[in-house]
N, C-alpha and C positions, 0 to 999 in steps of 0.2 A: 928882518926874518919871516917865514909864511906864517902864516894863518894856520892856528890851531882848528883841529874840525873832528866830526865824531863820524864814523863810517854804520847806517842800518846796513844791517846787508839782510836780503830779504830771501828767502828758501822756498818751503811752501805755505805762506803766508803775503797772497799777493794782493795786498789791500792795503789803501792809506787810512782805512778808518778801524777803528776799536782794533787796534794792535798792539801786544804788549811791547814787544823791544820797541815798536816805533815810539809809541808814547812816552817810556825811558831815555830813548837819544834825545826826543825833542825837549825833553824836559833838563836833559844835563847840562845844559848853558852853550854849548858851543856849536857853531851853523853844521850841518847834516848833510851829508852827502848818501843820498840814495843809493844801492849798491845792490844789481841780480848779476850771479854767474849761468852761463847756459855751461854746465857740469862736462867736459869733455872726458870726464872717467867713466861717467853715464850715457851722455848720448852715443860716443864712438863705440856703444856695445850694441846699441839701437839697429837691427838687422833690417826693419822697415822702415826707409827712409818717407814714405808719405805717415808716421805717425801723428796721428791727430794732437796727443798730448803736446807735443813740443808746439804745435800751432795753437791751441788754446792758451802754452804759457806765453807764447810770445804776444796775441793779443791781448792776455790781462797784461801784462808789459808795457806795451802801448797805449792800453786805457790808464795806466797811472801815472806815464809820461806826459801824457797830455795834461792832466791834472796838477802836475809838476810843473809844467810850461805856464802855466797860469800863473803860477807864484815864481815867477823868473827864477827856476830853477828844473834840474833835468838827472835823469838816472844814469849814472855810468851802469851802461849792461856790457857783458861781456863774453865774448866763446871762448874760453881756454881751460886751463887746468887749473882749481882755487888757488892751489900754492903758488903757481907765477903770476896768478891773477894778482893777488897780495900783496906780491915785491913789488911788482907795474906800479900798483896806486901806493904804497908807502914813496917811492921816489916822485910821485906827482901831488902825494897831501902830505902833511904835517898830522899825523893821526894819533889821538890821544885816546880812542877805545870805540871797537869794533861791537857794536850792538845787535847779537839775532834771537831768533826763537829758538827754544829745545827741538831738537828731532832724536827717535828712539830707535830708529834702524840702524842695523850693524854699520854701514859702509860710514853712514851719517857721522857714527860715535867716533869711527876712528880718522874721517877728511878732518872733524873738529878737534881732537886731538894733536893733529899735523898742525894743522891752523893757529891752536892756540902756543903752539913751542915757535913758530914764525913770527908770531906777535911777540913773546915773550922776548925773543931775539931784537925785535924793533922797541922793546920798551911799550908796547901796547898792550891796554887791557882788553879781555875779553869777556863781555856780558852776559849772559841769555836768561831767556824768560820763557814762562809755561804759556803756551800761547794756544797749540795747536788742538789741545784737549782739556774738557774743564778740571778733574783730577787727573792725578799723574802720579807715576813713580810707586811713593812710599806714603801715598795721601791718605787710600782706602786698604787697609789692611788689618785682618786678624787679629785677637785679642791679645794672640801670644809674638802677633810681630813680622809672621809671615804671610805671605803672597796668596790672595784669595786662588782658587782653580775651579770654583764651582760659580757660574754667574747670579745665581738668583741669591746667595748672602750676600755677592760683592755688593748685586745690586743694593741691597735692602740697606747694607754698611755706607754706601755711593750717598744714596737718600738721606743719610741720617747724619753724614758726613757733610753736605752742600752746607753752604752758607749763601748770605745774598749776594755778599760783597765778590763770591765765584763767577757769578753772572754778571759783575757789573762792566757796561765796557769803558774802554779805556778812550777817553777824549785825547784825539790826536790831532787838534785844533793849532799846535803853536806853527802858525806856517811860517810866520818871521824867521824859523829857525833855522829852514832849509837854506844850503847852500847856495848862493847865488853865483848861476854861471848859465853858458848858453845852452841850447840846444845841441845833446851830444848822439850819433847816431848808432842805432839798433841794430845790432846784428839783423838780415833777413833770414828768412829759413833757406835759402839757397846757396848763399854766404856759410851756411852752417852744415851743408848736403845733403837739405831737405829737400821735400817739394811741398805745397800744399795741395789741400783735401777740396777744400772751402763748402765744406757740409756745415749747416748750422750747429752748434753747439746747444744744450741746454739751458732751459731761461735761469738767470739765475733768481726772479722773483719767486718769493715762498708765495703758496695762497693755501691760505690759514685753513679755508672751507677744506682743504686736502687733509691737513694736520687733523684737522676735529674730526671727520670721516676716516681717519687712518685705520682706526682698530677696524672697521666693517669692511673696509674696502682692500687693505694690505693688502690680502694674497690671491688677487685677479688679477693675472695678467693683461686680461683683453680689456681692464678697463683704464685708458691713459692716465686718468687722473687719480689712482689708485696710492700712486708716491708722488714726492716733491720730487725727486731727480736731480737732487741736489749733490748727489755723492761726487760728483767731479770737482764741484766749486768746494765742497769741504775738504777735497782731498790735496786742491792746489792755495785754497783759504783764502779765495776770494770773497768769499761769506765768512762771518764770524759763528765761530761753534757756540760761543757765549749768546749769540742773539739768539740764533736757532732752538736753543738751550730754554732759553726764556721764553720762548713762541709757544714751545713744546708743554712745559710745565705749568700752562695755564688752560690748554687747548686739550692736550691727548696724552694720558700715560702712556700710551703704549709706542708712540712716536718718541719719547722722553728716552723709553728703553731702549730703543734702536740707538741712540748715541752713549747712551751709557754702556753696547757693545761694546761701541767702538772705543770709547775708554778702557774699557776689560783688556780686549785685544793688546791695546798697545801698553797697559801695565802688563801684559804678559811677556809680551818682545823684549821689554824691557827686566824683568824679571829675570827671563828664560830664553834667554838671546840664542840659541841653539836651534830655537824653532823656527828663527830666520834664516838658517843656515841648512837648511833640507833634512830636519833630523824630525822623528816624531816625536811629540810630549811624551805621550807613553811608549819607553822604549820596546816594551815587547810587543811592538807594532811595525817595528823595522824588521821584524821576518815575515812578515807576510810573503807566501809567495805568490805574486804577481803571474800572469799571465803575459802582459806587455807586448799584446800581439799589434804592431805597426798599422796593419791595414785597420783592422779594428776602431783603432786610436786617428787614423784618416777619416775614416767614415764619421767616427765624433765630433771631430772638428769641422767638417763639412755641413753636418747637418744631413746626414744621407743613413741613420740608423736602423730606417723602419721603423722608429715612433717616433709618431708626430709634436707630438710635445716636448721632447728632445731636440728635434730637428727645430724646432722652432725656437727655440730657445739659441740654439746654436748660431741660426741664421741671422739671429735677429742682433747678436754677439758680433759677427763677425760684419754683416751692414753700420753698424750704427755705433761699437762699442759699448753698448749695453746693454742687457738683461737684467730682466724683472728677476727682485731677489729669490721668487716662492720656485722658480724655474732654476737659478742659479744652483738651488738644492736639489731639484731634479736630476740635472744635467749632474752634475757630481756625484752624487748615488746611482746614478746609469755608471756612469765613468768606472768609479771604482767597486760597485756591487757585481752587476750584471756583464760589464765585460773583463773585470779585476787587473784593471791599470791603474798604476801607482799615482798617487794622489798628487804626487810631486813633477808627471806631466799634466794633465791637468789645471794645477798650481801655476805651472811654467806659460800655459797657453792663457788663460788667463791674466796672465801678467802681461803677454805681450798684447792683448787685444782689449781690454777693461781701459777706457777713458777715465773709468773713477779710481786705477787700482791703488792701493795701499796693502803694502806687504804684510802689516800686522793684519788686516780684518781679512785678505784675500788668502792667508795660511791660515788664519784659526776657520774659515769657511769650509775648507778644502779639510782639513785633519777632522772638522768636526762631523763631514759628510763619511770622511774614511772611517770615525770611529776611535783614529791614533790621538787626539787632541782634549785641550781641560773640557767638561762638560760636553763632550763628544754625546752622540747619539750612540745608541748600543748597537753592537757587530751587527746585534740579530736586526737589528730595523732597515729592512730595505726600500725604497720608495717603489710601489707599482707604480708605473708611466700611467696605465689606465686608469688607477683608481684617483693618482693627483689629476688627470684629464676632467673627469667627471666630476671632481670637486670645485675644482679650480677656473678650470674654462669647457663649464660644458656647453655652452652654445655655439663653439669653437670656435670663439671671435678671435684670437689668437692665433690660433694653429691655421686659421683660413687666410689669415694678412700673412705668415711668414713662407707657412706646407702650402700655397692653395692647389697644388697637385695632390693634394695627400688620399683621394679617393680613385685615383685614377690609375690604370696598369702600367705606366711608366713608374711609378712609387715603390719605390724598392721595399721589397720586404723584409721584417725583422732580422738582422743581424745574429739577434737569439732570443729563444723563446723564453719569455719571465720564470715560468715557473722552473726550467730545468736553468737558469740562469743563476735564481734564487739558492734554487738548492747546493749549486757551485760553491758561491760565495759563503756558507753557511759552513760547509764542509771543511774549506779552505783556511777561515779564520780561525773554525775549533780549534784543527789539526795544530795550527801555530803558537795560540795561547795557550793552549792544557799544557803546552811542551813545558 
């Protein structure tokens, strides 16, 4: 009879250290088969076949596989539809349990429900664990048992709820527990219909000095050491959130608060899944009379609005897949308030371009800017791009890097005047919200 095994299904937790599901799989007493699925339900929808996120994932998988090869094991890396992949795996292995970590997005919940049914038909157990966040779902609630929708009281309760064990690392050193097998081929980007870009990715190393000085530096995009740039590593789990939070807890509360925002938005997505399906959290904002001028949206996307700080941000995004957080707020405010373009258009563009795209945080940020979300900026708070530049890029370091021609005749005139746009936005919002 074939040897019974357990499967560890990696998704957004691409590391062999401090991984909850991996720890429990290795501890369970059966040989463990590591599996990763390049999910066609997701990849087939990507229009850009030079999507660097796919390249990042594959590079992380190769690195993990190299570590497994040293232990006489290998990953099963398959390009396909999850339901079909698991049906094939059950023909190859006699599986007892599939271990994996929670994913809170709507598609992931639907996928996992389908896989759970397939596993049940094959008499296979499905065990999932918290790993992507510190505190999840119902762990931080109001005293009446309802979810928070304002960050500050949520963060206070989060800190009061936090225990030492929440940040404790999962020791994944049971190396002999991996299933012994020869090296298995990993699909190439080309085999999956993608092309490499071969640009370097942000370093996985956390510089503690950046965390220590985060409060004073974080708002200045011209300072390349103002943020840790670990977003993509958190998004795909190549670094542990517990490790980051442990370091932040002792060095900088502002940095820790950013990690708590991440938990907050994941909790919101869990309790209010409609926000992840294109709906405003505040239903009254569903009726804003957006202008949705396609030509102006094109200028925003390209970074040719005539507002240097806005254009710098969009050009940085298009070139690198990264945008500084302060600038994300500026460009989002500009799109939704100055141009009166539906926040969903901007959300979708960020989803296409950001290396660190995360549905919960991206949606939360865009709805914050538009005024339609939880704990959102009031609709009458409209960022002035000139004042934002004066406060956060006074030496024009950031603008000169990304918009070197901003003082030349070739640079476009502003596509809208700030005061006119501000007045128009206030009128449109007020008209809708007073109905």
